[in-house]
C-alpha positions in Angstrom: 12.8 5.7 0.1 14.9 8.6 1.2 14.6 9.7 4.8 12.7 13.0 4.7 12.0 13.4 8.5 14.4 16.4 8.8 13.1 18.3 5.8 10.6 20.9 7.1 9.5 22.4 3.8 6.6 20.4 2.3 7.4 21.1 -1.4 11.1 20.2 -0.9 10.2 17.0 0.9 7.9 16.0 -1.9 10.6 16.7 -4.5 13.1 14.5 -2.6 10.5 11.7 -2.2 9.5 11.7 -5.8 13.1 11.6 -7.0 13.9 8.6 -4.7 10.7 6.8 -5.9 11.9 7.2 -9.5 15.3 5.7 -8.6 13.9 2.7 -6.8 13.8 -0.6 -8.6 10.3 -1.6 -9.8 8.4 -4.0 -7.6 7.8 -7.5 -8.9 4.3 -8.6 -10.0 2.2 -10.3 -7.4 2.5 -14.1 -7.3 -0.9 -14.5 -5.6 -4.0 -12.5 -6.0 -4.6 -9.7 -3.4 -6.7 -10.8 -0.5 -6.3 -14.5 -1.2 -5.3 -15.2 2.3 -8.3 -13.5 3.8 -10.9 -15.6 5.5 -13.7 -16.2 3.1 -17.2 -15.6 4.5 -20.1 -17.8 3.4 -23.3 -16.1 2.4 -25.8 -16.6 5.2 -29.4 -15.8 5.5 -30.3 -12.2 4.9 -30.1 -10.1 8.1 -27.8 -12.4 10.0 -24.6 -10.9 11.1 -21.7 -12.4 9.1 -18.7 -11.3 11.0 
């Protein structure tokens, strides 16, 4: 992504960012599902705090 810190005008900054996004190589597909490394929470009795 282009460095847009120094561009004050919002519209100009947006234009530059969009152009650089188009030029960037597409990201690879995910190898693992999203959130797969999150700790899974077992279903407990209703009303009990789970986390």
